[in-house]
C-alpha atoms as one frame of an Amber mdcrd trajectory, in Angstrom:
protein
 102.418  49.667  61.868  98.962  48.117  62.315  97.266  51.048  60.587  99.779
  50.848  57.739  99.014  47.148  57.313  95.264  47.819  57.306  95.653  50.704
  54.851  97.781  48.502  52.612  95.141  45.769  52.725  92.314  48.176  51.879
  94.224  49.827  49.032  95.443  46.481  47.716  91.903  45.105  47.665  90.666
  48.192  45.814  93.446  48.050  43.230  93.020  44.296  42.688  89.277  44.665
  42.198  89.915  47.447  39.642  92.313  45.159  37.772  89.781  42.314  37.831
  87.112  44.646  36.447  89.484  45.672  33.647  90.352  42.029  33.001  86.677
  41.097  32.662  86.033  44.094  30.429  89.107  43.450  28.286  88.128  39.843
  27.672  84.421  40.531  27.106  84.033  43.909  25.381  84.915  44.890  21.813
  88.151  46.827  21.565  86.474  50.198  20.944  84.082  49.724  23.897  86.958
  48.716  26.175  88.886  51.835  25.146  85.780  53.902  26.042  85.698  52.292
  29.486  89.378  53.111  30.022  88.848  56.749  29.038  85.696  57.016  31.218
  87.556  55.666  34.264  90.403  58.112  33.637  87.991  61.059  33.524  86.206
  59.692  36.607  89.470  59.650  38.584  90.069  63.313  37.777  86.512  64.387
  38.585  86.503  62.411  41.838  89.598  64.182  43.124  88.235  67.537  41.969
  84.959  66.930  43.819  86.781  65.724  46.922  88.674  69.024  46.826  91.113
  68.027  49.571  88.257  67.114  51.957  89.664  63.767  53.026  93.094  65.168
  53.823  91.632  68.186  55.636  89.462  65.903  57.805  92.475  63.710  58.549
  94.670  66.670  59.439  92.295  69.011  61.280  90.199  66.249  62.823  93.010
  64.127  64.218  92.416  65.226  67.831  88.714  65.116  68.755  85.436  63.658
  67.387  83.955  67.170  67.389  86.696  68.424  65.053  86.126  65.527  62.661
  82.363  65.960  62.575  82.496  69.732  62.175  84.906  69.663  59.234  82.967
  66.854  57.538  79.664  68.686  57.886  81.029  71.973  56.597  82.555  70.338
  53.534  79.456  68.262  52.796  77.228  71.346  52.781  79.614  73.154  50.438
  79.693  70.321  47.886  76.000  69.414  47.639  75.251  72.154  45.047  78.298
  71.031  43.054  76.983  67.448  42.948  73.587  68.617  41.701  75.211  70.705
  38.979  77.370  67.736  37.901  74.324  65.476  37.514  72.431  68.053  35.462
  75.463  68.732  33.285  76.092  65.025  32.711  72.468  64.463  31.661  72.575
  67.403  29.227  75.901  66.383  27.665  74.879  62.724  27.505  71.648  63.503
  25.685  73.425  65.791  23.239  76.255  63.335  22.531  74.172  60.172  22.534
  76.050  58.501  25.415  73.711  59.197  28.337  74.476  55.923  30.102  78.232
  56.546  30.103  77.869  60.137  31.311  75.370  59.465  34.097  77.082  56.264
  35.213  80.444  58.009  35.404  78.994  60.980  37.322  77.206  58.839  39.930
  80.401  56.783  40.271  82.328  60.013  40.958  79.850  61.383  43.524  79.688
  58.083  45.417  83.484  57.861  45.390  83.843  61.383  46.795  81.382  60.558
  49.596  83.363  57.414  50.366  86.674  59.279  50.608  85.202  61.823  53.035
  83.782  59.089  55.267  87.103  57.263  55.273  88.737  60.561  56.250  86.792
  60.411  59.538  88.034  56.878  60.246  91.605  57.705  59.307  91.572  60.828
  61.486  90.538  58.634  64.420  93.347  56.196  63.433  90.883  53.297  63.131
  91.258  51.709  59.708  89.718  48.286  60.372  86.136  49.274  59.361  87.401
  50.837  56.145  89.232  47.625  55.215  86.109  45.517  55.768  83.864  47.894
  53.833  86.310  48.176  50.949  86.416  44.384  50.711  82.646  44.338  50.302
  82.785  47.162  47.757  85.459  45.337  45.766  83.357  42.186  45.639  80.310
  44.203  44.544  82.270  45.898  41.726  83.675  42.631  40.414  80.264  40.951
  40.549  78.619  43.892  38.771  81.254  43.916  36.020  81.111  40.165  35.509
  77.309  40.094  35.369  77.105  43.061  33.007  79.884  42.193  30.565  79.217
  38.464  30.281  75.420  38.396  30.449  73.601  41.727  30.090  75.462  43.947
  27.644  78.742  44.417  25.807  78.670  48.204  25.864  80.684  50.698  27.915
  77.585  52.530  29.155  76.107  49.429  30.771  79.374  48.696  32.590  79.697
  52.255  33.925  76.104  52.170  35.228  76.798  48.850  36.940  79.979  50.208
  38.556  78.067  53.306  39.715  75.437  51.143  41.429  78.142  49.017  43.053
  79.928  52.142  44.346  76.826  53.168  46.303  76.746  49.870  48.232  79.493
  50.636  50.828  78.229  54.108  51.725  75.533  52.931  54.166  77.714  50.661
  56.342  80.582  53.149  56.304  78.297  56.024  57.344  77.054  53.996  60.341
  80.625  53.336  61.480  81.691  56.959  60.902  78.861  58.223  63.149  80.537
  56.501  66.088  83.878  58.190  65.358  82.656  61.770  64.935  80.211  64.205
  66.490  78.571  66.250  63.779  78.345  69.538  65.635  77.394  72.741  63.857
  80.459  74.483  62.494  81.285  77.657  60.637  80.005  78.552  57.182  80.531
  75.872  54.559  82.557  77.782  51.984  85.417  78.818  54.326  86.026  75.118
  55.004  86.133  74.461  51.273  88.642  77.294  50.870  90.838  75.751  53.583
  90.763  72.459  51.721  91.436  74.101  48.352  95.281  74.040  48.441  95.233
  70.366  49.441  92.669  69.569  46.771  94.630  71.499  44.169  97.699  69.393
  44.916  95.734  66.148  44.702  94.042  67.280  41.475  97.357  68.083  39.839
  98.651  64.673  40.918  95.686  62.757  39.474  95.852  64.828  36.285  99.457
  63.708  36.068  98.433  60.068  36.559  95.477  60.057  34.154  96.418  62.536
  31.439  98.464  59.816  29.724  95.375  57.679  29.134  93.369  60.693  28.004
  96.142  61.860  25.663  96.450  58.419  24.066  92.665  58.225  23.637  92.721
  61.574  21.803  95.991  61.371  19.862  96.281  57.656  19.096  94.211  54.561
  18.282  91.799  52.493  20.434  94.375  49.690  20.474  97.053  51.987  21.933
  94.521  53.410  24.404  93.655  49.898  25.600  97.311  48.976  26.023  98.164
  52.080  28.035  95.014  51.680  30.151  96.135  48.195  31.126  99.786  49.200
  31.654  99.011  52.215  33.847  96.288  50.451  35.846  98.533  47.458  36.491
 101.452  49.709  37.492  99.332  51.679  39.948  97.721  48.527  41.318 100.948
  46.618  41.894 103.330  49.339  43.058 101.421  52.149  44.800  99.407  50.242
  47.471 102.456  49.961  49.752 103.321  53.660  49.458  99.675  54.687  49.847
  99.385  52.549  52.962 102.400  54.203  54.558 101.113  57.687  53.648  97.600
  56.923  54.921  98.856  55.946  58.355 101.560  58.618  58.348  99.312  61.667
  57.830  97.144  61.539  60.992 100.068  60.248  63.049 102.310  63.155  62.089
  99.434  65.625  62.487  98.879  64.506  66.082 102.576  64.970  67.012 104.041
  68.262  68.195 107.638  67.167  68.792 109.736  67.945  65.699 112.297  65.239
  66.446 109.604  62.558  66.695 108.044  63.779  63.462 111.382  63.649  61.674
 112.173  60.189  63.041 108.831  58.812  61.867 109.220  60.428  58.443 112.671
  58.881  57.988 111.294  55.481  59.004 108.466  55.745  56.463 110.946  56.817
  53.788 113.198  53.817  54.478 110.253  51.411  54.299 109.156  52.894  50.981
 112.622  52.752  49.405 113.767  49.331  50.587 110.435  47.630  49.933 109.445
  49.571  46.823 112.606  49.106  44.733 112.535  45.252  44.707 108.784  45.229
  44.066 109.216  47.573  41.091 112.022  45.459  39.625 110.135  42.177  40.001
 106.948  43.693  38.568 108.807  45.018  35.518 110.163  41.556  34.737 106.887
  39.701  35.255 104.642  42.337  33.662 104.329  41.028  30.112 103.650  37.365
  31.079 101.096  38.536  33.648  99.317  40.733  31.086  99.258  37.874  28.591
  97.665  35.563  31.166  95.190  38.080  32.579  94.067  39.997  29.506  94.954
  37.778  26.581  97.563  37.797  23.830  96.094  40.838  22.034  97.163  43.046
  24.979 100.655  41.544  25.449 102.352  44.635  23.892 101.287  46.554  27.019
 104.175  44.841  28.842 106.745  47.302  27.456 104.997  50.478  28.661 104.286
  48.746  31.974 107.995  48.084  32.579 108.779  51.761  31.989 105.984  52.845
  34.342 107.347  50.632  37.138 110.381  52.891  37.535 108.156  55.979  37.494
 105.779  54.631  40.157 108.722  53.973  42.490 109.834  57.606  42.176 106.257
  58.762  42.797 106.076  56.635  45.944 109.186  58.302  47.379 107.872  61.748
  46.443 104.587  60.910  48.184 106.275  60.368  51.549 108.220  63.621  51.295
 105.114  65.516  50.168 103.039  64.135  53.047 105.623  65.263  55.589 105.774
  68.738  54.046 101.974  69.133  54.025 101.643  68.112  57.667 104.429  70.567
  58.530 102.395  73.345  56.896 104.559  73.685  53.792 101.822  73.176  51.208
 103.210  75.637  48.657 106.283  73.541  47.655 104.112  70.458  47.140 101.717
  72.459  44.944 104.672  73.764  42.957 106.091  70.249  42.558 102.867  68.714
  41.280 102.253  71.503  38.785 105.896  71.397  37.669 105.518  67.677  36.923
 102.274  68.317  35.055 103.799  71.185  33.080 106.615  68.890  31.933 104.359
  65.914  31.256 101.715  67.501  29.008 104.126  68.807  26.327 105.995  65.505
  26.442 102.721  63.667  25.783 101.916  65.932  22.850 105.321  65.179  21.318
 105.697  61.451  22.041 102.180  59.974  21.889 101.378  60.549  18.161 104.406
  58.589  16.889 104.832  56.091  19.770 101.372  55.572  21.242 101.401  53.810
  24.628 105.211  53.725  24.680 105.302  57.492  24.214 102.936  58.089  27.135
 105.060  55.868  29.381 108.347  57.465  28.323 106.926  60.939  28.938 106.395
  60.129  32.637 109.897  58.977  33.549 111.813  62.313  33.557 108.910  64.027
  35.335 109.201  61.761  38.380 112.950  62.388  38.573 112.489  66.155  38.413
 109.785  65.998  41.115 112.044  64.058  43.494 114.974  66.422  42.961 112.708
  69.426  43.523 111.343  68.131  46.844 114.801  67.193  48.088 116.062  70.679
  47.248 113.146  72.248  49.140 113.854  70.125  52.222 117.576  70.811  52.035
 117.202  74.584  51.722 114.128  75.634  53.748 112.444  72.607  55.373 115.296
  70.631  56.918 113.326  70.001  60.123 110.995  67.701  58.148 113.730  65.057
  58.023 116.170  66.197  60.726 114.019  67.741  63.488 115.540  70.256  65.850
 119.056  69.257  64.827 118.445  71.389  61.724 118.371  75.179  62.304 114.886
  76.498  61.553 114.216  79.793  59.838 110.916  81.637  59.474 109.131  80.504
  56.338 106.236  81.936  54.340 103.144  79.798  54.555 100.563  79.226  51.831
  98.314  82.115  52.852 101.154  84.607  53.070 101.616  84.584  56.860 105.144
  84.160  58.170 105.621  81.389  60.693 107.164  82.055  64.090 110.493  80.132
  64.162 109.503  78.722  67.567 106.490  76.984  65.976 103.859  79.403  67.290
 100.685  80.065  65.354 100.545  83.496  63.651  98.473  85.992  65.585  94.791
  86.055  64.638  94.888  82.697  62.880  93.539  79.322  63.978  95.976  76.445
  63.948  94.245  74.821  60.977  94.419  78.080  59.013  98.044  78.653  59.975
  99.021  75.195  58.776  97.980  76.218  55.295
């Protein structure tokens, strides 16, 4: 419970600071420049998750037992991603020079690399089930981001490139303190070759990438298929929905992952999963309803009257974010249990439904179309996960009271119904 509260505080602070940055930008920048900022942040979210590649979750899962495990996995993944970071910087410089938006491209890329480093360092702290340092550091990072945005937008420049460079500089600030704390929670012993660790993280990263593509493709689609005004409205609606509704679910999932990974008793795992699911449902539904009602007045106060039409798409997104929160708990339990394949299928199923819906609804409806396209996807995702649990993964929610059957894991090995690791495989490999 304490770790959930700390995770909620850290995520809430991060989301609030992001909303404040958008508020400052929306009130200070011209409409076209603000739309560019919204699109840049959407691309940055996708690239950050792609660069993370499942590293944070792999560190949390495989490093939940000893400091040596945490340090080894972190070191292996860091070595594998350094060439990727260098290639991203060179590519951003080349594209920026060719397109005439060097500041936006380089600022966004540095912001992504710093964010990926931050998520890996927080993975060490979460694996050790010590979230207090992360909360303190994220508070400092949030203050730095808000200060950088306010100084840039109100004093230095009214362009998107200047704001992205300022946010990139602010994102580097928390890395030093967090690295010092992480060194006390992990022992960075020499591990195996770097690329095998990246391959182990790949299924987890693929799931996270599909999820963030699902979250951000609406903003990108509106920026391509509609007007800057519609892009600005959907940027505000989606950012406000994520910031007000997902922190609670993210907090529960953050504390749930290492806790479940450290447990071997199926009944205890199932009991804890049911408890997390109840918290998410009974707390999330009222929050979503209240947010939907208060959304338009809040947007009018925070961003100004020109963005008040974002209240309609925001109300629609509130229902979708509640469904996503419930799916997140079920997906976390399945991943920890080693059933990664159904979660990958679910995320790509949602994305496959969402993209055609965006192509159909965004041109005539703009921000409303992007919001409406999300709602059936969340319902289908929840039904899919419940069907998977009911048919092949009943122990996730019911423990040993549900008869277990051998199931095919992500890498093609068949699990022993008694929970044993397949012959010739490490436990971390078998869990994939």
